[in-house]
C-alpha positions as CSV (number, residue, x, y, z in Angstrom):
1,M,-40.9,22.2,7.9
2,D,-43.7,22.8,5.5
3,L,-41.0,21.7,2.9
4,L,-40.2,18.3,4.9
5,N,-44.0,17.5,5.5
6,T,-44.7,17.5,1.9
7,L,-41.2,15.3,1.2
8,V,-42.4,12.5,3.5
9,D,-45.2,12.8,2.1
10,K,-44.2,12.8,-1.6
11,G,-41.6,9.2,-0.6
12,L,-44.6,7.2,0.9
13,R,-46.8,7.9,-2.1
14,R,-43.6,6.9,-4.2
15,E,-44.5,10.5,-5.8
16,L,-41.7,12.8,-7.4
17,P,-40.6,15.7,-5.4
18,T,-40.6,18.9,-8.2
19,R,-36.6,20.3,-8.5
20,D,-37.7,23.3,-6.7
21,E,-38.2,20.8,-3.6
22,A,-34.8,18.8,-4.4
23,L,-32.9,22.1,-4.2
24,A,-34.6,23.1,-1.1
25,V,-33.0,20.1,0.6
26,L,-29.4,21.1,-0.4
27,A,-30.1,24.2,0.3
28,T,-30.9,23.6,3.8
29,S,-29.1,24.9,7.0
30,D,-27.2,23.1,9.8
31,D,-29.8,24.1,12.4
32,E,-32.2,22.1,10.4
33,L,-29.9,19.3,9.3
34,L,-31.5,17.0,12.2
35,D,-34.9,17.5,10.8
36,V,-33.9,16.8,6.8
37,V,-32.3,13.5,8.5
38,A,-35.5,12.7,10.0
39,A,-37.3,13.5,7.0
40,A,-35.9,11.2,4.7
41,G,-35.2,8.3,7.7
42,K,-38.4,7.7,7.4
43,V,-39.2,7.7,3.7
44,R,-36.0,5.2,4.2
45,R,-37.3,3.2,7.2
46,Q,-40.8,2.7,4.7
47,W,-39.5,0.6,2.3
48,F,-36.3,-0.6,4.0
49,G,-36.9,-0.6,7.5
50,R,-33.7,-0.6,9.6
51,R,-31.7,-3.0,7.4
52,V,-28.6,-2.4,6.1
53,K,-27.2,-4.0,2.4
54,L,-23.6,-4.9,2.3
55,N,-21.5,-5.2,-0.3
56,Y,-17.7,-5.6,-1.0
57,L,-15.2,-4.3,-3.8
58,V,-12.8,-6.6,-5.7
59,N,-10.6,-5.1,-8.2
60,L,-10.2,-7.2,-11.0
61,K,-7.6,-4.8,-12.6
62,S,-6.1,-1.8,-11.2
63,G,-4.5,1.1,-13.1
64,L,-3.9,0.9,-16.5
65,C,-7.0,2.6,-17.7
66,P,-6.6,4.9,-21.2
67,E,-10.0,7.0,-20.1
68,D,-9.0,10.5,-18.7
69,C,-12.4,10.4,-16.3
70,S,-10.8,13.0,-14.3
71,Y,-11.5,12.0,-10.7
72,C,-10.3,8.7,-11.3
73,S,-6.8,7.7,-9.6
74,Q,-6.5,5.1,-12.6
75,R,-7.1,7.4,-15.1
76,L,-4.9,7.9,-18.1
77,G,-1.8,10.4,-16.8
78,S,-2.4,10.1,-13.3
79,K,0.4,10.4,-11.3
80,A,-1.7,8.4,-8.0
81,E,0.5,6.1,-6.1
82,I,-1.6,3.2,-6.5
83,L,-1.7,-0.1,-7.1
84,K,-1.5,-1.5,-10.7
85,Y,-1.7,-5.2,-11.7
86,T,-3.7,-6.9,-14.5
87,W,-6.0,-9.4,-14.6
88,L,-6.6,-11.5,-11.7
89,K,-7.6,-15.1,-12.2
90,P,-11.1,-16.6,-11.4
91,D,-9.4,-18.2,-8.2
92,Q,-7.4,-14.7,-6.5
93,A,-10.7,-13.3,-7.3
94,S,-12.9,-16.0,-5.7
95,E,-10.6,-16.1,-2.8
96,A,-10.6,-11.9,-2.3
97,A,-14.6,-11.9,-2.7
98,A,-14.6,-14.8,0.3
99,A,-13.0,-12.2,2.5
100,G,-15.6,-9.7,2.0
101,L,-18.6,-12.1,2.6
102,A,-16.9,-13.8,5.2
103,G,-17.5,-10.4,6.9
104,G,-21.0,-10.3,6.1
105,A,-21.3,-9.0,2.7
106,K,-24.2,-9.8,0.4
107,R,-23.4,-8.5,-3.4
108,V,-19.9,-8.8,-4.2
109,C,-19.2,-6.3,-7.0
110,L,-16.5,-7.4,-9.7
111,V,-14.6,-3.9,-11.4
112,A,-12.0,-3.7,-14.1
113,S,-10.2,-0.8,-14.9
114,G,-10.5,0.0,-19.1
115,R,-12.9,1.3,-21.5
116,G,-15.2,-1.6,-21.8
117,P,-14.4,-5.1,-21.7
118,T,-13.4,-6.9,-24.8
119,D,-15.0,-10.2,-25.6
120,R,-12.1,-12.6,-23.7
121,D,-12.5,-10.3,-20.6
122,V,-16.3,-10.6,-20.7
123,D,-15.3,-14.8,-20.6
124,R,-12.6,-13.9,-17.7
125,V,-15.2,-12.4,-15.5
126,S,-17.5,-15.2,-16.6
127,D,-15.3,-17.5,-15.1
128,T,-15.1,-15.4,-12.1
129,I,-18.4,-14.8,-11.7
130,K,-19.1,-19.1,-11.8
131,A,-16.1,-19.4,-9.5
132,I,-17.9,-17.0,-6.7
133,K,-21.4,-18.2,-7.3
134,D,-19.9,-22.1,-6.9
135,Q,-18.1,-21.5,-3.6
136,N,-21.2,-19.4,-2.3
137,E,-24.4,-20.1,-2.1
138,G,-26.9,-17.0,-2.3
139,V,-24.4,-14.7,-3.2
140,E,-25.1,-11.8,-5.8
141,V,-22.3,-10.7,-8.0
142,C,-22.5,-7.5,-10.0
143,A,-20.1,-6.8,-12.9
144,C,-18.3,-3.2,-13.5
145,L,-16.1,-3.3,-16.5
146,G,-17.2,0.1,-18.2
147,L,-19.0,0.9,-21.3
148,L,-20.8,-2.8,-22.8
149,S,-20.9,-4.0,-26.5
150,D,-24.0,-5.1,-28.4
151,G,-24.1,-9.1,-26.9
152,Q,-21.8,-8.6,-23.4
153,A,-24.6,-8.1,-21.4
154,E,-26.3,-11.2,-22.3
155,R,-23.6,-13.1,-22.3
156,L,-22.7,-11.8,-18.3
157,R,-26.1,-12.7,-17.2
158,A,-26.0,-16.5,-18.6
159,A,-22.8,-16.6,-16.6
160,G,-25.2,-15.8,-13.2
161,A,-24.2,-12.4,-12.9
162,D,-27.1,-10.1,-11.0
163,A,-26.8,-6.9,-12.0
164,Y,-24.3,-4.5,-13.7
165,N,-23.0,-0.5,-12.6
166,H,-22.0,1.6,-14.6
167,N,-22.5,4.8,-13.0
168,L,-23.5,8.6,-14.4
169,N,-21.4,10.2,-12.5
170,T,-22.6,14.2,-12.7
171,S,-25.1,16.2,-14.8
172,E,-24.9,15.9,-18.4
173,S,-24.8,19.3,-19.1
174,T,-21.1,19.4,-17.4
175,Y,-19.9,15.6,-18.3
176,G,-17.2,17.1,-20.9
177,D,-15.9,18.7,-18.4
178,I,-14.8,16.0,-16.5
179,T,-14.5,13.0,-19.0
180,T,-13.6,13.7,-23.3
181,T,-12.3,10.5,-24.4
182,H,-16.3,8.9,-23.5
183,T,-19.4,10.6,-23.6
184,Y,-22.6,10.8,-21.1
185,A,-25.1,9.5,-23.8
186,D,-22.1,6.6,-24.0
187,R,-22.5,5.8,-19.9
188,V,-26.4,6.2,-20.5
189,D,-26.2,3.2,-23.2
190,T,-24.7,0.8,-21.9
191,V,-27.1,1.3,-18.4
192,H,-29.8,0.4,-20.8
193,K,-27.9,-2.7,-22.5
194,A,-27.5,-4.3,-18.9
195,H,-31.5,-3.7,-18.3
196,A,-32.3,-4.9,-21.1
197,A,-30.5,-7.9,-21.2
198,G,-32.5,-9.0,-17.5
199,L,-29.4,-7.9,-15.4
200,S,-30.1,-5.3,-12.2
201,A,-28.9,-1.8,-13.1
202,C,-26.8,0.3,-11.2
203,S,-26.1,3.6,-11.4
204,G,-25.4,6.5,-9.7
205,L,-22.8,9.8,-8.8
206,I,-20.2,11.2,-8.0
207,A,-20.5,14.0,-4.8
208,G,-17.6,17.1,-4.7
209,M,-16.2,17.6,-8.1
210,G,-17.0,21.2,-7.5
211,E,-20.8,20.7,-9.5
212,S,-23.6,23.1,-8.5
213,D,-27.1,21.9,-6.8
214,E,-28.0,21.9,-9.6
215,D,-25.9,19.6,-11.0
216,L,-26.5,17.6,-8.1
217,V,-30.2,17.5,-8.9
218,D,-29.8,17.2,-12.7
219,V,-28.0,13.7,-12.7
220,V,-30.3,12.4,-9.8
221,Y,-33.4,12.9,-11.5
222,A,-31.6,11.6,-15.4
223,L,-31.0,8.6,-12.9
224,R,-34.7,8.3,-11.7
225,E,-35.6,8.2,-15.1
226,L,-32.9,5.8,-16.2
227,D,-34.8,3.6,-13.1
228,P,-32.0,1.7,-11.0
229,D,-32.5,-1.0,-8.5
230,S,-29.5,0.6,-6.8
231,V,-28.3,4.4,-6.9
232,P,-24.2,4.2,-5.2
233,V,-23.7,7.7,-3.9
234,N,-19.5,8.4,-4.4
235,F,-17.8,11.2,-2.4
236,L,-15.0,12.4,-4.1
237,I,-11.3,11.6,-3.1
238,P,-8.7,13.7,-4.4
239,F,-6.4,11.6,-4.6
240,E,-3.2,13.9,-5.1
241,G,-1.9,12.7,-9.1
242,T,-5.0,13.4,-10.9
243,P,-6.6,17.0,-11.8
244,L,-9.5,17.4,-9.0
245,A,-6.5,16.8,-6.4
246,K,-7.5,20.4,-5.0
247,E,-11.5,19.6,-4.7
248,W,-11.9,19.6,-1.0
249,N,-15.9,20.7,-1.2
250,L,-17.7,18.8,1.2
251,T,-18.6,19.0,4.6
252,P,-20.1,15.9,6.6
253,Q,-23.4,18.1,6.4
254,R,-22.8,18.1,2.9
255,C,-23.0,14.7,2.0
256,L,-25.8,14.4,4.6
257,R,-28.0,17.0,2.1
258,I,-26.7,14.8,-0.3
259,L,-27.8,11.8,0.3
260,A,-31.3,12.9,2.0
261,M,-32.4,14.6,-1.7
262,V,-31.6,11.7,-3.3
263,R,-33.6,9.3,-0.7
264,F,-36.4,11.9,-1.8
265,V,-36.0,11.6,-5.3
266,C,-35.9,8.3,-5.7
267,P,-37.1,6.7,-2.0
268,D,-37.7,3.1,-2.6
269,V,-34.6,2.7,-4.4
270,E,-31.2,1.0,-3.0
271,V,-29.5,4.2,-2.0
272,R,-25.7,2.8,-1.4
273,I,-22.9,5.2,0.6
274,A,-19.6,4.7,-1.7
275,G,-16.3,5.3,-2.1
276,G,-15.3,8.8,0.1
277,R,-18.1,8.1,3.6
278,E,-14.9,7.8,5.5
279,V,-13.3,10.4,4.3
280,H,-16.3,13.4,4.4
281,L,-18.7,12.0,6.4
282,R,-16.0,10.7,9.2
283,T,-18.2,10.8,12.5
284,M,-21.0,11.2,10.8
285,Q,-21.3,7.5,9.2
286,P,-24.0,6.8,11.2
287,L,-26.2,9.8,10.7
288,A,-26.1,8.6,7.1
289,L,-27.5,4.7,7.9
290,H,-30.6,6.7,8.8
291,L,-30.9,7.8,4.8
292,A,-29.3,5.1,3.2
293,N,-30.0,1.5,3.2
294,S,-26.8,0.2,1.8
295,I,-22.8,0.7,1.9
296,F,-19.7,-0.8,1.3
297,L,-17.5,-3.2,3.3
298,G,-13.7,-2.6,4.0
299,D,-12.0,-1.2,1.2
300,Y,-12.9,0.3,-2.4
301,L,-10.9,0.0,-5.2
302,T,-7.6,2.1,-5.0
303,S,-8.2,3.5,-0.9
304,E,-8.7,1.8,1.8
305,G,-12.0,2.1,4.1
306,Q,-12.4,1.5,7.3
307,A,-12.2,-2.0,9.3
308,G,-15.1,-4.1,8.4
309,K,-15.4,-4.8,12.2
310,A,-15.9,-0.9,13.0
311,D,-18.4,-0.9,9.9
312,L,-20.3,-4.0,11.8
313,D,-20.2,-2.1,15.0
314,M,-21.4,1.2,13.6
315,I,-24.3,-0.7,11.9
316,A,-25.1,-2.4,15.4
317,D,-24.2,0.6,17.6
318,A,-27.1,3.1,15.2
319,G,-29.6,0.3,15.7
320,F,-29.4,-1.3,11.9
321,E,-29.0,-4.6,11.1
322,V,-27.3,-6.6,8.4
323,E,-29.5,-8.0,6.3
324,G,-29.2,-11.2,5.4
325,T,-29.1,-13.9,2.5
326,D,-32.2,-15.2,2.3
327,E,-33.5,-10.8,2.6
328,V,-35.4,-9.2,-0.2
329,T,-33.2,-6.3,-0.4
330,L,-36.1,-4.0,-2.8
331,P,-39.9,-3.5,-1.8
332,E,-42.1,-6.3,-3.0
333,H,-44.1,-3.2,-5.9
334,R,-40.2,-3.1,-7.9
335,G,-39.9,-6.5,-8.9
336,S,-36.6,-6.8,-10.7
337,G,-37.5,-2.9,-12.3
338,G,-37.0,0.7,-10.8
339,C,-38.4,3.3,-9.4
340,G,-40.4,5.1,-11.9
341,S,-40.5,7.4,-14.1
342,G,-31.3,29.3,-11.7
343,G,-28.2,29.8,-9.9
344,V,-26.4,28.0,-7.4
345,C,-28.0,26.8,-4.3
346,G,-26.1,25.7,-1.1
347,S,-26.3,26.7,2.6
348,A,-23.2,28.7,4.2
349,D,-22.9,27.4,7.5
350,S,-20.5,24.4,7.2
351,D,-20.3,24.5,3.6
352,A,-18.7,27.4,3.3
353,T,-14.6,26.0,3.8
354,P,-13.8,22.5,4.0
355,E,-11.2,21.1,5.8
356,A,-8.5,19.4,3.3
357,R,-8.0,16.3,5.0
358,K,-5.5,14.8,3.0
359,D,-4.7,12.8,5.9
360,L,-7.5,10.2,5.3
361,V,-6.7,9.9,2.1
362,A,-5.0,6.1,2.4
363,V,-4.1,4.6,-0.8
364,R,-5.2,1.0,-1.0
365,R,-1.9,-1.6,-0.7
366,R,-3.6,-5.1,0.7
367,G,-6.0,-7.2,-0.5
368,A,-6.5,-8.0,-4.2
369,G,-3.7,-8.2,-6.2
370,T,-1.4,-8.1,-3.2
371,D,0.0,-11.1,-0.9
372,L,-1.6,-9.2,2.2
373,A,-4.7,-10.3,3.8
374,P,-7.9,-7.4,2.8
375,N,-9.7,-5.0,5.0
376,A,-13.0,-7.1,5.4
């Protein structure tokens, strides 16, 4: 297939595909899917071998958010029956992180709901970062606290944070349909602040919100321009009680095509399979490891993931290996930088009528903010 040969050649040279080529990946048929996975897999192995980086989420503050992001179970007005609690103390957060690190995670992602942190919140998180780093040599810590004000990224960096996550989520042209309480430009500004402070920028997307193929390509090209080191690809979990509860638009095949497109556009970036993989990729998760080089271990913010041991078994059975704390994730040429600078397309086949699998959406009831052991 000439398209795939071209994309492999470009990926090995870190050359940006054309928009038409990226759209063509999303439009491939199910009959071509394994060819697409194999082609993107060559690019993944060129830059990351067979290593899989494990990341672990700690939800520092759950629910009670004033923002109206339609996809989020923690949003203003959400009726989703999720765990709700205020800030964990540093020792509680460190204890929660320890479970994921014991399971093989290399990076801890500290997340808090809200528009953005106050200066007092930054102090809290700084204390938590120090507690985790004091007890775990070599651990990476990524903070995800919402929109940053001037000087806050620098303070997090001084406290020991290695990275900052703030996703673009969707294309600029459709962002206002998803969120009204802040703008796409606000999100871009926060990623710039993280970069400027010397933090490794982590920024990704959410697929499955009713967006077009053009929207997906737009957001991935915008991410390439922002130059993050890590691109998390989330697949919408349609929580009951949120405006997008009925948006069951994804199939395992569609998810694989999206991951392949992201890999071709950002070939030497850490592509992470994030929230929703168990819900939408299901038994096709091992194939996704040929496209992404990073996953979250165990549970997510407000939903449960599969057991950590199951993740480790999946990685081993698929012929991959867990990346160690002594290994550098990104290719040497990247250093601390990034990957450089009409109508709805889509395949018929299995993308036509995806099944609503509400049975796979499990609200998190354990781990941080509870007395129950986490899934790690």
